[in-house]
C-alpha positions in Angstrom: 19.5 -13.9 0.0 16.3 -15.9 1.3 13.3 -13.7 1.6 9.7 -14.5 2.8 6.5 -12.9 1.8 3.5 -13.4 4.2 0.5 -12.4 1.9 -0.3 -12.9 -1.9 -1.9 -9.7 -2.0 -1.0 -6.7 -4.3 1.9 -5.5 -2.4 3.3 -9.2 -1.8 3.1 -9.9 -5.5 4.5 -6.8 -6.8 7.5 -7.2 -4.1 8.0 -10.8 -5.7 7.9 -9.5 -9.1 10.5 -6.9 -8.3 13.0 -9.3 -6.6 12.7 -11.8 -9.4 13.9 -8.8 -11.7 17.0 -8.6 -9.5 17.2 -12.7 -9.7 15.9 -13.4 -6.2 13.3 -16.3 -6.3 11.2 -15.3 -3.0 8.5 -17.7 -1.1 5.5 -16.8 -0.6 2.9 -17.8 2.5 -0.8 -17.5 1.5 -3.6 -18.7 4.4 -6.0 -18.8 1.4 -6.3 -21.8 -0.9 -6.2 -19.7 -4.0 -4.7 -16.3 -5.7 -7.2 -13.7 -5.4 -10.2 -12.2 -3.1 -12.4 -14.2 -0.9 -15.3 -11.8 -2.3 -15.8 -10.3 -5.4 -16.0 -6.3 -5.9 -14.7 -3.5 -8.2 -12.1 -1.2 -6.8 -11.7 2.3 -8.1 -8.8 4.6 -8.9 -9.4 8.2 -9.0 -7.3 10.6 -10.9 -8.2 13.5 -8.3 -6.3 11.1 -5.7 -3.4 10.0 -7.6 -2.5 13.3 -9.0 0.1 14.1 -10.5 -0.2 10.6 -11.9 -2.8 10.5 -14.7 -2.6 6.9 -15.5 -1.5 4.7 -12.5 -1.1 1.3 -14.9 0.8 3.3 -17.4 3.2 4.4 -14.5 3.2 0.8 -13.0 4.4 -0.2 -16.5 7.0 2.2 -17.3 8.3 2.0 -13.7 8.1 -1.3 -12.5 7.2 -3.4 -15.4 4.1 -4.7 -14.4 1.3 -4.6 -16.7 -1.9 -4.5 -15.5 -5.4 -4.3 -17.7 -8.2 -2.1 -15.9 -11.9 -3.5 -16.5 -13.4 -0.2 -17.4 -12.5 3.5 -17.5 -14.2 6.1 -15.1 -16.1 8.3 -16.9 -18.7 9.3 -14.6 -19.2 10.2 -10.9 -22.4 10.3 -9.3 -22.3 11.8 -5.7 -25.6 11.5 -4.0 -26.0 13.2 -0.6 -29.4 13.2 1.6 -30.9 15.5 -0.7 -28.7 16.2 -3.5 -27.2 14.9 -6.3 -23.8 16.0 -8.4 -22.7 14.3 -11.3 -19.2 14.7 -12.7 -18.4 13.7 -16.3 -14.9 13.4 -17.8 -11.7 10.9 -17.7 -11.7 10.6 -13.7 -10.1 7.3 -13.4 -10.3 3.4 -13.7 -12.2 0.6 -12.4 -10.2 -2.8 -11.5 -11.8 -6.2 -10.9 -10.9 -7.6 -7.6 -11.7 -11.4 -7.6 -10.5 -14.9 -8.3 -10.8 -14.6 -11.9 -7.8 -14.4 -14.3 -8.9 -10.8 -15.3 -8.4 -9.5 -11.7 -5.7 -7.6 -10.2 -4.2 -10.2 -8.0 -4.3 -13.0 -10.6 -2.7 -10.7 -13.4 0.1 -9.7 -10.8 0.5 -13.4 -10.1 0.3 -14.7 -14.0 4.0 -12.4 -14.3 5.7 -14.3 -11.8 8.3 -17.0 -13.2 10.4 -18.2 -10.3 8.7 -17.4 -6.8 7.4 -20.3 -4.8 3.6 -19.6 -3.3 2.3 -21.9 -0.5 -1.2 -21.8 -0.6 -3.1 -23.0 2.6 -0.1 -21.6 5.0 -0.5 -18.9 7.4 3.4 -17.5 7.5 4.5 -17.3 11.1 6.7 -14.5 11.5 8.2 -15.5 14.1 9.7 -18.7 12.7 10.0 -17.1 9.4 12.6 -14.2 10.5 14.9 -17.1 11.8 14.8 -19.0 8.6 15.0 -16.0 6.1 17.2 -13.1 5.6 14.1 -10.8 5.4 10.4 -11.1 5.7 8.0 -8.9 4.0 4.4 -8.7 5.7 1.7 -7.9 3.0 -1.2 -9.7 4.5 -3.7 -6.8 3.6 -4.4 -6.1 7.1 -2.5 -4.8 10.5 -3.1 -7.9 12.6 0.9 -8.6 12.5 1.3 -4.9 12.6 -0.7 -4.5 16.0 1.2 -7.5 17.4 4.5 -5.8 17.0 3.2 -2.7 18.6 3.3 -0.9 15.6 0.0 0.4 14.5 -1.9 3.5 15.1 -5.6 2.9 14.5 -7.4 5.8 12.6 -10.6 4.3 11.3 -12.4 1.6 12.7 -15.3 0.5 10.5 -16.9 -2.5 9.0 -18.1 -3.2 5.3 -21.3 -4.8 4.1 -21.2 -5.5 0.5 -22.9 -7.6 -2.4 -22.7 -8.6 -5.6 -26.0 -7.3 -7.3 -27.7 -7.9 -10.7 -29.4 -4.9 -12.7 -29.1 -2.4 -15.1 -25.8 -0.4 -14.7 -23.7 2.1 -16.3 -20.2 0.3 -16.8 -18.0 3.4 -16.5 -19.9 4.9 -13.4 -19.2 5.3 -9.9 -22.1 5.9 -7.6 -21.1 7.3 -4.2 -23.6 8.1 -1.1 -22.8 9.6 1.9 -25.7 10.0 4.8 -24.7 9.6 8.2 -28.2 8.3 9.0 -26.6 4.8 7.9 -22.7 5.5 6.8 -21.7 7.7 9.9 -18.3 9.0 8.9 -18.5 6.6 6.3 -19.4 6.0 2.6 -21.7 3.8 0.0 -20.6 2.9 -3.4 -21.7 0.9 -6.5 -19.2 0.1 -9.0 -20.2 -2.4 -12.1 -18.6 -5.6 -13.2 -20.6 -5.0 -16.6 -23.8 -3.7 -17.7 -25.7 -6.2 -15.8 -23.4 -6.9 -12.5 -22.3 -4.6 -10.2 -20.6 -4.4 -6.4 -22.6 -2.8 -3.9 -20.6 -1.6 -0.7 -21.7 0.2 2.7 -18.5 1.0 5.1 -19.8 2.4 8.5 -17.5 3.7 11.1 -17.4 2.8 14.7 -19.7 -0.3 14.5 -19.7 -4.0 15.4 -20.6 -7.0 13.2 -24.1 -7.1 14.5 -24.8 -3.1 13.7 -23.4 -3.0 10.1 -26.5 -5.5 9.1 -28.9 -3.1 10.9 -27.1 -0.1 9.0 -27.1 -1.9 5.5 -30.9 -2.6 5.9 -31.3 1.2 6.7 -29.3 1.8 3.7 -31.0 -0.2 1.3 -34.5 1.4 2.4 -33.6 4.9 2.6 -32.2 4.9 -1.0 -34.8 2.7 -2.4 -32.5 -0.1 -3.7 -34.1 -3.0 -5.0 -31.2 -4.9 -7.0 -31.4 -8.7 -6.8 -28.6 -9.7 -4.6 -26.5 -12.6 -6.1 -23.5 -12.7 -3.1 -23.2 -10.9 0.2 -20.5 -10.7 2.5 -19.3 -8.5 5.5 -16.0 -7.8 7.0 -13.9 -5.6 9.6 -12.1 -2.6 7.8 -9.6 -0.6 9.4 -7.2 2.3 8.6 -4.5 3.4 10.3 -0.7 4.2 10.3 2.3 1.9 10.5 5.4 2.8 12.3 8.2 1.9 12.1 7.5 0.3 8.9 10.9 -2.0 9.5 11.2 -4.0 12.1 14.7 -5.9 12.6 14.6 -8.0 9.4 10.5 -7.4 8.8 9.4 -4.9 6.0 5.6 -4.2 6.3 4.1 -3.1 2.8 1.0 -2.4 1.3 -2.2 -2.2 4.1 0.0 -3.8 7.0 2.0 -0.6 6.6 -0.7 1.7 6.3 -0.9 2.1 2.6 -4.8 2.6 2.5 -5.6 6.5 2.5 -7.5 7.3 5.9 -10.1 9.3 3.8 -11.5 6.7 0.8 -9.5 3.8 1.4 -8.2 3.7 -1.7 -5.0 1.5 -2.0 -4.2 -0.4 -5.2 -1.4 2.2 -6.4 0.1 2.3 -3.0 0.0 -1.1 -2.5 2.0 -2.0 -5.7 4.4 0.7 -5.0 5.4 -0.4 -1.4 5.8 -3.9 -2.6 8.2 -2.7 -5.1 9.9 -0.6 -2.6 10.0 -3.3 -0.2 12.1 -5.4 -2.7 14.3 -2.5 -3.7 15.3 -2.0 0.1 16.4 -5.1 0.3 18.4 -5.6 -3.0 19.4 -2.2 -3.6 19.8 -1.0 0.2 17.5 1.7 -0.6 15.5 3.7 1.6 12.2 2.5 2.3 11.0 5.5 3.7 11.9 7.5 0.8 10.4 5.5 -1.9 7.0 5.8 0.0 7.3 9.4 1.5 5.0 10.5 -1.0 2.4 7.8 0.0 2.9 8.8 3.8 2.8 12.5 3.0 -0.3 12.2 1.2 -2.1 10.1 3.3 -1.9 12.4 6.3 -3.2 15.1 3.7 -6.2 12.7 3.4 -6.3 12.5 7.2 -7.0 16.2 7.5 -9.9 15.5 4.8 -11.4 12.5 7.0 -11.1 14.9 10.3 -12.9 17.5 8.5 -15.2 15.3 7.0 -16.2 13.9 10.5 -17.5 17.0 11.8 -20.0 17.4 9.0 -23.7 16.8 9.5 -26.1 15.7 6.7 -27.0 19.0 6.2 -23.5 19.9 5.7 -22.9 17.1 3.2 -26.3 18.7 0.9 -23.9 21.6 1.0 -20.9 20.1 0.0 -22.4 18.1 -2.9 -24.2 21.2 -4.0 -20.8 23.0 -4.2 -18.8 20.4 -6.0 -21.3 20.7 -8.6 -20.6 24.7 -9.2 -19.1 25.2 -12.8 -15.9 26.6 -11.0 -15.1 24.2 -8.6 -15.8 21.2 -10.4 -13.5 22.3 -12.6 -10.5 23.3 -10.4 -11.4 19.8 -8.3 -11.7 17.5 -11.3 -10.3 18.8 -14.6 -7.4 20.7 -13.2 -3.6 19.3 -12.8 -3.8 21.1 -9.2 -3.0 18.4 -6.0 -6.4 18.6 -4.4 -5.2 16.6 -1.6 -2.1 19.0 -0.9 -4.3 22.2 -1.2 -7.3 20.9 0.4 -5.0 19.8 3.3 -3.9 23.4 3.6 -7.0 25.0 3.3 -8.2 23.0 6.0 -5.4 23.9 8.5 -6.2 27.6 7.5 -10.0 27.6 8.3 -9.0 25.8 11.6 -6.3 28.4 12.8 -9.3 31.1 11.7 -11.7 29.5 13.4 -9.2 29.1 16.7 -8.5 32.8 16.5 -12.2 33.9 16.1 -13.1 31.3 19.0 -10.4 33.6 21.3 -11.8 36.9 20.0 -15.2 35.7 21.5 
């Protein structure tokens, strides 16, 4: 069986790994001349989002035979609203390196491949590849091909402005800023590489490439951030839903299939899971939709979070951060095994119904 994979990202590499386990030697077409990210940053995986999975990479190892080592444990999250700060401590998740080094997530995945041909500096033409190969898995990390085929529904349109910065950092801490003044319906965050270097990122919704530069300066000024900037970047960042996720002999995986969650934009575990699911669909004939149903369901729940979050103003954000810090809420949210996305989604739906009923009575 001849299989082509477009994109040597997390989903594409995981797909290749699973195909190799079943004796298939796929070919990956990667537009860049290297394995890894164009811009260095650190990504987070939070237990609150991944529940009921506590350790995502232990899950990946046990279920997919893929070994990924985290950069550090995440033991502190600092939430910063315009006038309120709440700090949560505990076993909150993991931090992963995302660059071109050998300890990055993508390179760790790549190093476990044995019989996959990786063609660098080659943009995969899906129209040609679908004629040459039995299956084509598109895992480019963006929805460009999905949009071309009319399979994409945009949920969040945003721009990312980020930098690698030097300073003094807690290597186990994540700092998150929410402020409508510079984020709109997005957020900013800092994730450390080490005690001396960190990744600083701003995600602002509904802006263009020039406007993100303005909001970046507002963010740095408003929060009095004076770290030494070592490297900067900016890129378009789209969150959405892909459907159908299989088109003829094409399977979309990872971000191309809408794998990023529409609230925080997390997608590491989703990408690996969808890549493996695509391979098992090809090799074993498993239903792709059934394998990834839990991802799609959770993303729809997080979509409700996103819709509710978008309606908040800065005063509401202050109240939200204050509530998160209350002992009972803190325990329920961060230290219990409850599926917060599911419960929260249901709670939001109930609130919307009650609001609708009250408006009708008026």
